[in-house]
NUTIVO-352580 format. One record per residue: x, y, z of N, C-alpha, C, O, CB in turn. Coordinates in steps of 0.1 Angstrom, whole numbers, plus 5000, padded with zeros to 4 digits. Last residue first. Glycine has a CB too. Layout:
BEGIN
XYZXYZXYZXYZXYZ...
This chain:
BEGIN
483048364949483148464938482448594942482448684934482448404925484948134966483848234967484048344957485148394955483848304982485947834949486147964955484948044956483948034949487148044946485447504959485147614950485347744957484947764968483647594945488347334973486947374973486747484963487647544958486647434987490647174977490147204964488747244963487947194955490447084954491647145002490547054999489947084985489047014981489447085009493847325001494047185005492947095000493146984995494247175020492547564994493647504985493747354988493847274979494947584987490847605015490347605001491347534992490847454983490047744996492747625035491747515035491147495021491047385016490647545045494047855027494747735027493847615028494147505022495747735039491948045031492548025017493247895017493247825006493448145013491548025058490447995049490947965035490547875028489548115049494048105068493647965070492447935061492447815056493147955085494048365059495048275054494648135056494848055047496448305061491848475074491848465060492848365054492548295044492048605054492848435100491648375097491548365081491148255076490448455102495248595100495348455102494048385097494148275091495648415116493948845097494848795087494948645088494948575078496248865088492548855121491748855109492648805097492248735088491248985105494648865140493748755140492948745127492748635122492748775152495749115133496548995131495648875131495848785123497648985141493549285142494049285128494749155124494549095114494949405125493249225169492149205160492549195145492049115138491149325161495749285180495249145181494149125170494049025164494649125195495949555175496949465168496349325169496449255159498249465175493749665190493949685176494849585169494449525159494449825173493149665217493049535210493349545195493249445188491649475212493049935227494349855228494249715221495349655219494549825243491450145202491450065214492749975215493349945204490149975215492750445187492250315186492250245200493050285209493150235177491550785196492550685193491950545192490750525196493650685204488850965180489750935191490750825187490850785175488950885203487551025156487151095168488151075180488151155189485851045173489251115125488651015134488551065148489351155152489450885133490551295109489151325112488451215120487251225122488351345100493151295103492351205095490851225099489951165092492751065097494251455121494451495107493551405098493251445087495851485103493851325146493151455143493151485128492151535123493751565151495651115147494151085144493451215140492451205132493551025156498151155154497851185140496351165137495951205126498651095131498451075180498451215178497951255164497451355161499751275180498750795182497450855184497351005180496251055177496950845198501150685175500350615185498950675187498150615193501050625198502450855158501850735152500950665162500050595158502950635148503051055178502351085165501650965160500450965157503251145155502650925211503351005201502451015188501250975189504650935197502550595226501950715222502750795211503350725203501850815234503150345236504250455237503650585234504150695238505350415227500850205230501250235244502250335246502250415255501750105250501050205202499850265209500150295223499850405228498650175208503350055199503350195196502150265202502350385206503350205180502349795209503549865215503550015212503750095221504849805209500249735192500049755207501149825213500949915222499749615214500849945163500849815170500449845185500349955189502149745169498750185146499850145155499750005160498649945160499950245167497950325119497550195125498750155133499650085128497150095114496550645110497750565114497250435121496150445128498650645123493750635087494450675099495750605100496050515092493550645112492750555063491850625072492550685084491950765090490750535076492950455033493950505042493250605051493050725049495150585034491950165018491350285025492450335035492850255045490050235033493650015000492150014999491450125007490450175002491749885005496650055018495849985008494349995010493849985022496249835007498750105035498250215027497350165015497350215004499450295020500749805033499949905040499450005030499549985018500749975052501349475026501249605020500349685030499249645034500649605006503449215030502449285037502449435032503449505034502649285053504048885020504249025016503049105023501949065022504149045001505848605027504648685032504948825029505848885034504448665047508248515021507148475011505848545015504848545008506948325010509848565041509848655030508848625020508648705010511248665024507648395063508848465061508848565050507848635048510048375060505048295066506048225057507248305054507748305043505348195044503948355097503548285085504648225077505248125081502748385076505148475118504148375121503648305109503048195111502948445128507048655107507548555117506448445119506848325122507848625130505348815092506348725085506848615094507048505090507548815081503848935112503148845103504148755095503848635093502348915093505849085125505148985132504448885122504648765124504049045141506649265105507649175111506949055118507448945118508549255121504249395099504949315088505949215095505949095091505749405079503749515123502749425117503449335107503249215107501649495111505849695129505649585137504749475131504949355133505049625151505649925113506449805108506249685116506549575111507949845108502350055110503650055115504349925112503649825109503750085130500350175083500550065093502050065097502950085088500249935086497950375076499350385077499850295088499850325100499750535080495250195060495850285068497350285068497950215060495450265082494649835055494349975053495150065063495650015073492849995056496649575041496049635053495749785050496549855044496949625065497049275024496949425023496149475035495049415038496349465010499249015017498249065026498249215025499349285025498549025041500048754997500048904997498848945006497748925003499748954982502248504995501048545003501048695004501848755011500948475017503848404965503648494976502248484982501248464976503948634972503148074953504148184955503748274967503448214977504248264942501447894944502347844955503447954958504447924964502947714951499048144936499548004934500347954946499947984958500448004922498948374957499248374943499948244940501148224940500148494939496648444980497648344977497848334962496948294955497448204984495748744996495748664983496848564984497948584989495948754971493648925018494748825016494648755003493548704999494848725028492849225035492749135023493949045023495049075028492749225010490849435054491949335054491749245042490649205040491949255068489649755065489849655054491049565056492149615058489949725041487349835091488849835087489049715076488649605079489749805099485050035100485149915091486449905084486749955073484049925080485450115134485650155120485650035112486249935116486950245119483250185163484250105155484350165141483550245137483749955154481350335175482450295184483550215176484550175182481950205195480350635157480350495159481550445167482550505167480350425145478450915164479750865163479650715166479050665175480750935173475250935146476050935158477450885155477750805146475350855169473851125123474751005123475551015136476551085136475551005110472351355121471651235125472451105125471950995127470551215116473651585117472951525105472251395108471751335100473951505094474951625141473751705138472951655126471851685125474151855136477151445136476151425147474851495144473751445146476751465161478451575115477951435114476851405124475851355121479151345116479051825126478151815114477651675112476451665109478951865101480851735146479551805149478551795138477351775140479751945154482951645130482251555139480851605143479851535144483051515151483751885117483251765109482451665118481351625113484451695104484452035139483352085130482851965121481651955119483852195121486651885148485451905156484251945148483151895150485752005167488451915126487951785130486651795138485651725135488951705137488852195128488352135115487751995118486651965114489452125105490052215153488752285150488052215138486852195138488952435148492352075150491452035160490052095157489052025158491852075174493452245131493052115127492152045137491351965133494352035125493952485145492952485134492552345129491452325124493352565123494152525178494752445168493652425157492652365159495152295173492852645198493752735190494352655178494952715169494852785199489352535199490852525201491652625193491152675183491252385197486752515197487252645201488752645204489252735209486452695214486252255193485852345182486352485185486352575176484352345179486652135217487752125207487452225196488452265189487851985202484152175228485352245234486452245224487152345223485752175247482652005213482352145212483552225218483852335213481052185219483751765222483951805208483651955206484452025199482951725199482851765248484251765246484551805231485551875229484851625248480051755244480651875251482151885248482651995246480351865266479751505232479451625224480151745231480651835224477951645223482551305242481251355243481051475234481951525229480851385258484651065224484451195231482951225232482151185224485151305223484950715232484550825223484350955231483950945242483250785215487650515241486450585245486150705237487050785235486550625260489050375211489050395225487750465229486850485220490350465230487450175185488050295190488150285205487550205211487350425186487749855169487249945180488150065182489350065181487049875193486849755138488049785146487649885156487249995153489249835137485249515123484849635132485949655142486049595152483449605139486649445091486349405105485949535113486349645109487549335112485949345060486049465068485649435082484549395085485249585062487749135037486649165047486949295053488049345053486649045057488648905011488549045016487549055026486448995025488349145004490748684992489748715002489748865006490848925004489948625014491648454966491548584971490548594982489548524982491248684960493948264948492848264957492848394964493948444968492948144968495048114918494948244926493748234935492648204930494848364916496547784916495547884915495748014923496448014933494247824919499847704902498647684910497747804909497947894902499047664924503147844905502247754899501047744908501047774920502847614896505848054899504648044906503647954898503447974886503948184907509347994904508247994895506947974903506847894912508347884884511548204921510748084921509548094912508848194912510248064936514848314909513448344913512548214912512848124904512848454904517848304918516948204912515548234917515148184927517448054915519448624913518848514921518048424913517548454902518048574933520248824896521348744903520748644912521548574919522148834910518148964883519348924875520248824882521048754876520049044871516049024901515748974887516948904880516848814873515349094879517449114924516548994924516348934910516448814908515249024931518649334913519449234918518749094920519248994917520049274932516449484906517249434895518149324900518349224893518049534888515649564932514749484924515549414913515449294911513649574918517949714939517549594947516649504940516749384940516849644961517749914920518949824920518649694928519049584924520149894925515450044929515449974916516649874915516449774909515550084905516550144953515450044954515349974940515149854940514150124957518550314944518850204952517750094953518049974953519150254967516950494929517950414922518350294931518550184925519250494918515550614950514850544939515750444932515350334928514250634930517550734964516850624970516050544960515950424961515850684981518350924944519350824949518550704956518950594953520250894960516151084940516651004929517550894934517550774929517351094919516051184966514851114961515351024949514950904948513751204956518451324966518251214975517151124971517151004972518051264990518051514947519151424945518951304954519251194950520451494948516051674958515751584946516851484944516551364941515551674934516051664994516551714981516151614970515851494972518051724982514951565018514651705015515351755002515351874999515051785026516951345040515951375029516051515025516951595029514551335034518951065053518451205052517551225041517351135032519651305051515950875053516850975060518250955056518750845056516650975075512850785048514150795041514950905046514651025044513850805025511250635077511450745068512750725060513650655064511550875076508650465094509950455087510050575077509050615071510050325079506150415104507150475113508550475107509550475114507150395126504850315082504250435089505250495098505250615100503050395096505250095065506350195067505850325074506550425073506950235054504649825053504249885066505349985071506149955080504049765077504949915018504849825029504349895042503750005042506149755031503450024988504150065001503849955011502749905013503550195006504149894956503249904967504049944980505149894982502449774969504649974921505149984935503949974945502950044943505950104937505349844890504349884899504849874913505449774917503049794898506349884857506849864871505849924880505450044879508249934873506049744827505349824836505749794850505549674854503749814834508349734799507849674812507049784819507449904819509049624820509449854777508149784775507549724788506549664787508349674765512749814788511849874779510549784777510649664775512449914766514249824816513549714809512449764800511249774804512949614820515250064824516149944823515549834815516249754809516649904836513050214825514050254815515050134813515450114802514850374821511650084845511050084832512050134821511950094809509850184831513350134866513149994862512549994848512849904840512249924872513250414868514550344866514350204860515050164851515350334878510550454875511150504862512450434859512650404847511350654864510450324900509650274888510150324875510250244865508150314890512150504914512450354913511750294901512250224893512050284926510750744912512050734906512450584904513050544894513150804914508550674928508350714914509650694906509650644895507850854913509650624953509050514946508850544931508950454922507650484952510750884959511650774956510950664949511550594941512350734969508151084942509151074953510050944949510050904938508551054967506551154922506351024928507250994939507250884945506350914918505551494922506551394921506151264927505351264937507851444928504951834916504451694915505651604914506551624906503451674904506252084937506252014924505751874925506151804934507652024918506852204961505552244954505552184940504852244931505352394954508351994986508252124978506852134972505852074977509252134968509351774998508351855005508051984998507552075005508651875020510751444996510551574991509351644998508451575003510251574976510751205010512051265007511851415003512651495007512751194995508551045017508651185022510051245020510451335028508251195037507150785017507650855005507651005009506751085004506650824993508150565043507450675039508050735026509250745024507450785050508650215036509250345040508350455035507850455024510650355034508949915026508349975038509050105042509950105051508249875050508249824993509249855003508549935014507550005012510349944997507749614963507349694975508549724984509649674983506249624982506649534930507649534940507149624952506349714949509049574935506049384899505349434911506349424923506849314925504049354914506649424866507249404879506449464890506149584889508749454879506049304833505549374845506449334857506849214858504049344848507449194812506349284809505849354821505249464819505249204803510449074799509849124811508749224807508949324801510849184820510348804776510548944778509748984791508648944793509949024766509948544769510848574780511048714783511848754792512148504777508048494751509348504746510448524757511648534754509448614736505748494766506148364761507548374755508248274755505248324750506548744792505648684781506348554776507348514781505448784770506748764828507348754814506448694804505648604808508748674815506748924858505948874848506648874834507048984830504548944847507748904892508148934878507148864868506848744871509548894875507649054923506948964914507248994900506949114896505348964917509449104952509449124937508649014931508848894933510949124932510149274983509449164975509349204960509049314957508049144981512649365001512049414988511449304980512149234973513149484980513149425035512849335025512249415013511549505014511849225029513549575058514349615046514049515034514849525025515749615050511949715083511749605074512449635061511849715053510249575072512949785117512749825103512549695095512849585099513949905097513049895151512749795141512549865127512049975126511549715144515850085166514450055163514249955152515149935144513750185160518750285155517950215165516550185159516050235149517750305177522050265141520650305140519750225149520050105151520150285125524850225142524050235155522650285153522050345162524850335164526950235124526150115125525350115138525150005144527049995125528250465120528750385131527950255133528250175142528650465143526750575099528150545097528750455107529550365104528950685097524250595112524450505101525850475098526250355096523750565088524850795130524450665135524650565124525050445126523050665140525451015113526450955121526150815126527050735126526651055133522951045099524151015092525250955101525950865097524651145085521051085122521050965113522350945106522850825106519950965104520651305137521651205142521851085132522751005134521251155155518651455126520051505125521051405129522251425125520151625134516451295132516851305118518351355117519051305109515951405111516551045158516451195154517051215140518151165137517051285164515150745159516350805154516150955150515450975140516950735142512750625166513950595174515250675170516250665177514250445173510950705148510550715162511850705171511850755182509550615166511850635123511850775127511550805141511750905147510950855118513950395112512850415121512850555127513750595134512950305133514650425077515150445091513950465100512950535097516050575092515650295046514550325055515150325070515950245074513450225055517750195031517750335034516650375043516650495048517550415021518249935022518449965036518450115040518950155050519849915041516849645006517249785005517349845019516449805028516349874996516849324991517049415003517449554999518249574990518149345012514449084977515749144979515849234991515049215000516049234966512948794966512948894976514348954977515348874978512448844990510648664941511848664949511848774959510848844960513148664940508748484915508948574927510248564934510848454933507748554937507148474883508148434893508248534904507748644903509548414886505148364857505248454869506148394879506148274882503748464875504748374822505448314833505548414845505848524843506848264830501748404803502848464810503448364820502748274825502448594816499548484777500248374784501548424790502348494783500448254775497948804783498648704774499248594782499548624794499648774765496049104784496348964789496948874779496448874767494948904794495449354776496849314774497149174779498249124779497749404780492849394784493049384770494449334767494749274756492849514763493349434811492649314807492849284792493049174788491149324810494449694808495249584814494649444810495349354807495349594829492349834798493549824790494349704795494949634787494349954790490549824820490149774806491349744798491449644791489149864799491949964839491749814841491349754827491749644824490749794851491850214827493150154829492950004831493749924825493750214842489150274827489750254814491150184816491550104807490050394807488850304854488050204847488650174834488750054830486550254845490550514860490850384866490050274859490550164857490450384881489450734847490750674842490950534848491550454841491850774846487250774863487050734849488350674843488250574836486550854840488550874886487750744886487550694872487650574870486450774893489751114876490551004880489850864881490350764876491151034894487451274873488251234861489151114864489251014856489051344856486751294900485851244890486551194878486251084873484751344886489051424910488751284915487751224905487851104902488051294929488951674897490051584894489751434898489951344891491351624901486651774908486651754894487851654890487651564882486951884886487451794935486251704931486351674916486051564912484951774935489551984933489751844938488651754933488951644928489951844953488052204924489152154916489552004920489751924911490452244917486352244946485852204933486852144924486652044916485152324926488252324965487552204967486952154954486952034951486352214977489052564953490052464955489352324957489752224952490952494966486652714955487252684942488252574943488352494933487852814936486152714984485352644975485952614961485852504956484052714973489252675003488152754998487452674987487952574982488752884991489952425028490152485015488952575011487852545016490452385005489652275051490152415053490352485039490752605039491552405060488852025044488052095053488452245053487552335056488052035066491051925028489751955022488852045031488252135025488951825019493351905049493251965036491852015032491552135033493751875026493051805075494351865071494251945058494952045056495451765069490551695075490851805084492151885081492251995084490851765098490951485055490051595053490351715062490351825058488651545055492551265046493151365054492251495054492851605052494551395049490351215019491551165026492251275033492551385027492451095016488351305003488251335017489351275025489351275037486851285023490151354973488851344979488851384994489351494997488351194979493351414977492551314971491251294979491151234989493251174970495751654967494751614977493751524970493351544959494051744983498451514947497351604950496551554962496651444966496451614938501951454958500751444949499651524953499751604963500351294949504051424975504151524964503051504953503351524942505551524958504151224992503651354998503851464988503851584991504451385011503150894984503951014980503351144986502051154986504151034965501850654989501950754999502950864996503550925005502350685013501250474970502650484973502850574985503950574991503450534961498450244975498950384972500450394977500850324987498150484979496549994960497650024968498150164964498150204953498849924966493849784959494249924956495349974965495149984977493050024956492749484946493649544956494049684951494549694940494849454959490149264939490749404937491549444949491049434960489649504933488649054946489549034935490349164931491049174922488748994922486949114966488149044970489149024958490248984961487748904976484849234951485749314959486949244963488049304964484949354972484749094917484249104931485249184939486449204935483948964937484249204884485249174895484649194909484049304911486449274893482849264862482449144870483349114881483349004886482249034861483349484848484149374844483749244853484449144851485549404846481449684855481949684841482649544838482449494827482949794840480749634882479649654872480149634858479449584849479049784873483249624893482349504894481249514883481049424876481649504908484249874888484949764883484049634883484149554874486249734890482450024904482450044890483149924883482649884872483150174886483049934929481749914924481749924909481049844902480750014931485750034931485449884931484049854926483949754919485649824945485250314931486050244920485750094919485550044909487550264923483750334954483150374942483950314930483350264920483250524940485450244974484250174972483650204958483250114951483250194982487450454973487750314970486550234967486550154957488450254982485850674980486450664967486850524963486550484952487650764965485250605007484150634997484750614983484050554974483650774999487750575020486850455018485850485007485550394999486150425031490450745002489450725013488550615010488450564998488750855016493950704997492550694991491650675003491850595012492450584980497150874995496150775001494850784993494650864984495950805015498951004980499250994994498350895000498650825010499051135001499850824949498950914957499250904972499850794976497450894954500250654925501250754930500450864938500350984933502150814919498950334929498650474926499750564932500150544944497250514932498050024915499050104923498950244919498950274907500450044921495949754916496049884912497049954921496949944933494749964913495649424907496349514916496449654909497049664899497749454919493149184903493649314898494349384909493849414920492549394892492648844894492948944904493549064898494349054889493848884915490548584880491348704879491548784892490648784901490848804869490348264867490048354878491048464879492248444877490048274892490948074848490348194844489948284855489248384852489148154836492447854857490947844857490247964852488947964852490447804871494947954857494647854847493147834846492647784836495347724850494548304865495148174867494648074856493848114847494848114881495648624858494548534856495148394856496048354849493848554842496248954869496748814869495548724867494448734874497448784883496849274860495849174861496449034860497249004850494749194849497949574872498349444868497249344870496749334881499649404877498049924866497249804869497949674864498549674853495849814862498750244878499050134870498250014875497750004886500650094872499050594876498250484881498550364872498650384860496650514881501550834883501050734875500050644883500150624895502150644870502851164878502251074887501450964879500850994869501251144897505951264863504551234862504151154874504951084881504251154849508151484882507851354875506351344873505551414880508451234883508151754888509451684887509251554879510051524870509951654901506352034880506351894879507751834878508451874869505451834868504652314896505452254886505452104887504652044895506952304887503252414917503552514907504552454896505152524889504252634913500452334938501652294931501952394920501052454914501452154926499052604959498952484951500352454944501252534945497952504939500152694993499652724979499652604971500252494975500552834973501252625017500352735017499752765003498952865002500952855023502352345037502152405024501052515024500052495031501852295014502252235062503052355061502852425047503252535045504552325063501051985063500252105068500952235064500352335064499952095082501451745038502051835047501151955050500552015042503451895041499651585022500651525030501351615040501751575051501751475022498951714989498651645001499851605009500951585003497851514997498352034972499151904974498851844988498451914997500651934973495952184951496652174964497252034966496751934961495652204976496652264917495852204927496652194940497852194940495352064923496552384884497052404897496152344908494952374908497352554900495752114860495552244866496252264879496452164886494052274867496351854856496751954846496652094850497252184845495951934833497751604878496751714875497251814865498451844865496351794888498751294867499151424871498151524868497751534857500551454865498251034858497151104866497651234871496951294880496751004877498950824831499450944839498151004845497151024839500151044830498650474833498050604828498550714837498650694849496550594827499250134822499450254831498950374825498750374812500950274834499049774825498849904818499150014828499149994840497449914812499349424819499549544827499349664818499449654806501049544832498349084823498349204815498549324824498049324835497049214807498648724821498848854828498848964818499148954806500148844836497948384827497848504818497948624826497448634837496548494809499648084836499048214839498848294826499548274816499948294849501047874830499747844836499047974839497947974844499947764849503347784805502747894812501347844817500547794810502548014803505847554808504547564804503847674812503847674824503747434805508447584818508347534804506947554799506747574787508747394803509247874837508647744836508447714821508347794813507247754843512548024837511148024834510547884834511247784831510848094821515048144859514648044850513048044849512348064858515047904854517448394865516048354866515748254855516148264844515148474865520848294871519848374863518448314865518348194868520248374848521948264905521848214891520848304884520048374890521548064889522548234934522948344925523148284911524148264906524248404930519848154955520948104947521348204936520348254930520647964941517848214973518848314970520048264962521148324962519348384982517147914989516848054988518048134984519148124990516248115001516247604977517447684981517147834979517047874967518647644974514347404971514847494961516147564965517047574956513847594957513947264996514247194983514947284973515947244967512947134978513447475015514447375017514947305004516147285002514047265027511347625004512547685007513747585008514847605003512547775020509347415004509747484991511147544993512047534984508747584987509147365031509647255022510147315009511247285004508647145019507847595038509247575043509847465035511147465033509147525058505447565025506347675021507747645026508647675018505847805026504347355040504547335025505547445020506447405012503247345018504047475065505047365063505347345048506547315045504447235069502047665060503447705064504447595061505547625056503447745079499947485054500247595045501747635047502547655038499347715046499747335078500047265065500547375055501547345047498847195060498947525096500247465097500747395085501947405081500247365109496447575086497447685085498847625087499747675080497147785097495147335090495347385076496447485076497247495066494047445071496847115114495747205109496147265096497247255091495447305120497646775118498246915114497046995109496346955100499346905104
């Protein structure tokens, strides 16, 4: 039996022996093998700033529905090895900013790149973030607006360093458990016209794949008090589209959980929801409603299922694979695009021409981030960059450990939509049309799904070999 098969088989035995979803109260381990600490900080801009996510907006934010938060969870295993999960109420983060944060955390706390995961909620009611979605936002803004963004990003980076310091300072002996629940408000937006959704939902006729799993990691201190909850869901945070800062439904879900469990830090990561929407949408009431439903799904796991105690070491890996583009445009084609009637085509073309004229030719690949963590004998947490469609989560769960496999998108670098081979072939916005808004030169090559899934399997096998043979971890 190879290492990957052994990893899967061990997990299946766990399900068989323990029994999944028994409706009893959560039980804690008698001896804590973990230390954990969590912290949070408000990152809502204090000055008027342009908002990210929609091309239709024409002015800066003019109010606040909720705070925007950055949160950190530090897990430390029995050997003193640490992993940090950062969750951000932001539309995304670009590679340059992500690298800068990780470099600072390495210099300050000795954390290697594979020990850090940066997850964004993809709220469309947060600020423009650096060069993320540059042709949609940054490239078209006046200088004063760009300076406001740059100033906010500089302050935000400082906040992230202090945030992790506070989370490390809060480390204490903890019990860590995991489980999985269900929420059903996400709808496949490629297969269901928005106007048709209420009737189709009523009749049970919604079309297309979705991922309704709600993974939950719970952290409790020695007294049994809940101190942190990490949870996820695969759905765009696009309920709202106005001019007020808001965490959208993920923000409301976190608020509900923290209200229900005083002293707890609730952290959200977005799953593979690039082709999933909360429908119907467009009202604050609906954002609150979906947030409450997601929080209820988490609470259902916490209160009515036998969550599984996590034992064993934390193992982490990270790499950037050379993900190929399709055929690159010629300079003549880019110059033609610079004369387009579409201002976003023009903005991208100007960016690409500036890059070429600066001596940096267009590259045939992109350094795509893939990360995998095994949290003891508990969840396998895989994080993928970009706006990842649901096919990836469904496939990886089927090939690995089912609901014990957690797949986060929008992580570490949100550089583009990431279609599956199916969606790439079908085309449309997720299949390639959205590339212009991210400033990438063309669509992905047909091997995209194979390359990403192959890298996930490679990392999982490496981690399982490490666990099986008790090898020394790469630091």
